[in-house]
N, C-alpha and C positions, 0 to 999 in steps of 0.2 A: 894390472899385470904384475904377477909375482916373479921373484927370481927363479930361474930354472932349478929344478931339483935334481940332485945327482945321487943315485943310489947304486951301489955296486951291482953290476950284472943286469940292471934293469933298463929296458928301452922305453922311452917316453914317446907319446904321440904329440908332436910339436904343432901347435895351432896358431894361425894368424887370424885375428878378429878385425874385420873391416866394417865400420859403421860410423856415420857422421854424428850419432848421438853418444855423448859421453856416458849417459846413464845406461844405454843399451850395451856399450862396450864393457862397462863395469859389471853389469848383471851377467852377461855371457861369460866373461872371464871367471866370475865367482862360481857360476853353475858348472862350467867345464872342469875347473880345477878341484871340484869335490872328488872327481875321479882321480885316484892316485896315479893313473897311467897317462893323464893328459896334462900338458903344461902349455900355457899361452905364452908364446915367445915374442909376440908383437901385437900392437894395436894400430890400425890405420884409420885416419879420419876422413879419407876420401879415396876415390879410385886410383888417383895418381900415386898416393902414398902406398896403397895396397900393392900396386905393380912393383914399386921400388923395394918394398919390404919382402915381397915374394922372391925377388931376385937375390936380395942380400941374405935373408934368413933361411931360405929354402925349407919352408914348413912342410909337414906331412899333409896338412889340410888347411883350407882357408874358409872361414864363414864370411859371406859377402852380402852386404845390404844392396838394395837396388838403387834407390834415390839418394844420391850424395852430390855435394857441390863439385863443380868442375867436371872431372871425369867420373861418370856414374858407374854403377855396378856392371852394367851391360858392356861398356867400353873397357872396364878393368878386366872382366873375364876374357874378352877377346884378346887383349894384350898379353895377359898371363898365359893363356893357352897357346899363344904364338911364340912366346919367348921363354917361359919357365913353366911348362905344363905341370899343374898341381891339382889334386882333387879339390873341388869347390862345392860347398854347401850354401845355397842361398837362404838367408834368414831375413824375411821381409815382413813389413807391416802393410803391404799393399792391400787396398780393398779388393774384394772379389771381382769387381768389374775390370780390374787391371790384370787378370790372370794371364792375358796374352803376353804381357811383359815378362812374367815368370817363364812362360813357355819359350820366349826368345832367349832368356838366360840359359835354359837347358839346351837350346839349339846350338849355342856357341861354345858349349863345353862344360857348363855346370852339371853336377851329377844329380842333385836333388834339390827340392824346395821345401822349406818349412815356414809356417806363418808365425810371426811374433805374437805371443799371448799378451793379454792386457797387463799382466803383472810386471812386464818389463818397463811399463810406464807408471807404475804405482807401487805401493808397499803391500798390496793385497796378497796374501798367501792362501792358497786353497789346494784342494786335491788335484784340480785340473792343472795347476801350475807344477805340482810335483810330477804328474804324469808327463807333462811336456819336458821337464828336465831329463827324465829317464829316456824319453824318445830321442831328445837331442844328443845326449851322450852316446846312446847306442848307434845313432847314425854316424857320429863323428868317428867312433871306433871302427865301424865297418867301412866307411867311405875312405878313411885314411889309408886303407890297405889296397885301394883300387889302383891298378895300373892304368893310368890315364891314356885314353886313345885320342891322338891328335890327327891322325890320318887314317882313312880307311885302307886296310891292307888285307892281304891273304888271298888265296886262290880257292875257287870252288872245290869242295870235296864232297863227293857223292858216295854214300855207303852202299855196299852191295845188297840191293834189295830187288833187283830185277827191273825191267823196263816199266816206265809209268807213262802210258799213252795219254794224250790230252783228253779231258772230258769233252764230249761232243758239245760244240757251241751252238747247235741248232736249237737248243732249249736255253735261251738266255737266262742267266742267273741260276742255272741248275746247281752250280756249286756255290757253297757258302763257306767263307774263310773265317775262321776264328783266330784272332791274334791276341797274344798275351805278352805284356811287357811291364817292366818295373824300372829300376834305376837305369838311366841312359836310354829309355824307351822313346821319348818324344822325338829326338833327332832321328832315331832309327825308323820310326813310323813315317816321318817326313820323307826320308829317303825312299821308302817303299811307295808311298802315295804319289810322289813326284814322277816315278817311273811308270805308272799305270796310265793308259790312255783313257780318254773320255768315254770310249765305247767298250770299256772292259766288261766282260760278260759275267763277272761274279759280283757277289755282295760281300762286304767285310764287316764283321762284328769285332770290336776291340775292347779289351779290358786293359787299361793302363793304370797302374798303381801310382797315384800322385796325391799330394797334399789336398785335403778336403777344401773345396772352394775354387780350385784352379782348373777343374775339368772344363768348365765353360770356356775359359780363356784358351785352353788347349784346342778345343773344337774350333774356335774362331781362327786361331793361328793356322791350323791344318787346312781349314776351309780355304783360306786365302792363298794357299800354296799348292793346291791340288786341282786337277780337272774333274775329279769325281765330286759327287754330292756328299758332303761331310756334315753330320748333325748329331746332336745328343739323342741317344735312343729313348723312345717313348713307347709305352704299352700299346700294342696293336700295330706298330710299324711293320710294313711289308718289307720284303727283301728283293727289290728289283735290281737289275744289273746296274753297276756303277754307284751303288749307295754304300756309304761307310757310316756305321753307327757306333758311337762311343758310349760305353757304359757310364751312367751318371753316378754321382757320389752315393755311397751307402745303399746300393741296390745290386743284387745279382742280376746279370744279363743272361737270358736264356732264349731258346727258340721253342715255340709251342707246336702242337699238332698241325696247325694250319699254316706253318712256316711264317708265323708272325712273332714279333718280339714280345717276350714276357719279362717283367721286372718283379722281383720279390724281395722281401726283407727277412727271409729265413735266416737262421743264425750264421754268423761268419764262419768260413771254412779256413782253417789255419790262420785264424785272426784276420781274415781278409773278407771284405765285402765292398765292391764286387770281387769275386774270385774267378780266376781264369779256368780252373778245373771245372767249375760249375758250367761255364759257357761251353767249353769243349766237350764235356760229357753230354750236354743237351744236344749239341750238333751230331755227335756220334749216334745218339738214340733216335733222333728225328730224321736225320738225313743219310746215315750209313755211308755208302761209298761216295756220296756227293759232298761229304764234309772234308775240309782241309784244315789242318791244325798247324799254327805257326807260333813258336815260342822264341821271343827275343830276349835281349839283355836284361838282367835283373838279379837281385838277391833272392835266395830261398829256393823253393821247389814248386812254386805254383806253375801249373800247366803240365807237369809230368804225368799225373794220373789221366788227365784229359787227352794227352797225346796217345797214351796207351789205349784208351777207349776208342779213339778215332781209328787207330791202326787196326784194332780188333774188329771194327765195323767195316773195314775195307776202304777207309779213306786215306788221304795223303798226309804226310807229316814232314815238316821242315823246321829246322832251328837255325838261329844265327850262330856263326862260328866264333871261336874264342878271340881271334885276332881283331875282330871288329866290335866285340862286345865290351861295354864299359865294365860289366861284371858278368862272369860266365856261369854264375850259380844256377839260374833257371834252365838255360840250355843244357848244362852239364847233367842236371837232374833228369831232364827229359831223355837225353841220350842214354843214361844209365838204365832206363826201362827196356832198352832194346827195341823200341818201337819207332825210332826216328829213321826215316828213309834218306833224308838229305841234310847235310850240314853246309850252310852257304854263307859267304860274306854278305853283309847287309845290302851292298849295292848289286847283288845278284838275285835277291829274293823276289823283287818285283818282276823281273824278267821271267823268272821261273814260274811265278803265278800266272803270268800272261800266257806262257806256253802251255800250262796245264788247263787253263780255263778258256782262253781265246777271247775273241771280240764279238760283239753283237752286230757290228756294222751300223749301229745307231748311237747317237749321243747319249751320255749319261743323263738321267732324269726324263728320258723320253718314254714311249709306250712299251718298250721292251720289258717284259717280265712283270708288268703291272706296277702299281705304286700304292 
């Protein structure tokens, strides 16, 4: 950790680094302070020290390891978000099979997760390391500006678009819901899925931007908290009632002519693969008025073009409101298209989907809608 820099008229991003590895703390500090606007104001060796330094130093952002002695990263995030809410970026060396732990970190308030590269444990320098440095610095800059959400708030606000009667539930899974989320998305998704009953009549397709390798853990975490069938999307998957399909790493998720899942490796869109716009545009093209588009919290503009396409095709469009979004960038971009019918707090979206789509009267995973 270097001494804080003081330049006239300049505001620094003050970062606290929490990691039980002295080598990792040294590397992270050196990487971050290459950026002239970032200063590391403290280093914590465990979760308890991170909680204390967060209270005393009041940083703009904390980088948080997961496995630390005593109070681990999970417990530290919980305590910080309860006593001194601060943007938290998880930086972890967890193997991919432990992706569920990272999902739990996001659920208790961390904003994003990045995986430690091998060069943090060695002297090896390569292009991938340099790219990781740039990505880390960019995330720190963006996330440090986030207004941390500690309690869901806000009231439902419906834009004047005229009445939206329910889609007839006599044809189970007639509606397919495309959901796009980025930063802050996992806990938002959890809130929606927990509010949907086992006999929900629609199918959900989800693009969640998350660090490569953590998608499987996210699926396992959501599966354990929902009455619906949650799985990683595979080519040829059908869309029966009550099924939730999550886009896998590095594949665009689409719906084909036969209402089955297609995955492809066509070029990234806006540097994203999977891309939410690709999903929503395929729903608009294949399903028309039976498509529902939902854009949740996140940075950037992904989902805006897809929302416009679904609205033009006669489908329904919803976005998460600003009060309950960790970052309002994606919902704001969707609203700016003029194609959003409803802006809702996250705890109202599941109920709205249920009112639009209805129930099958059968349990998820049954014969309704095929499999």
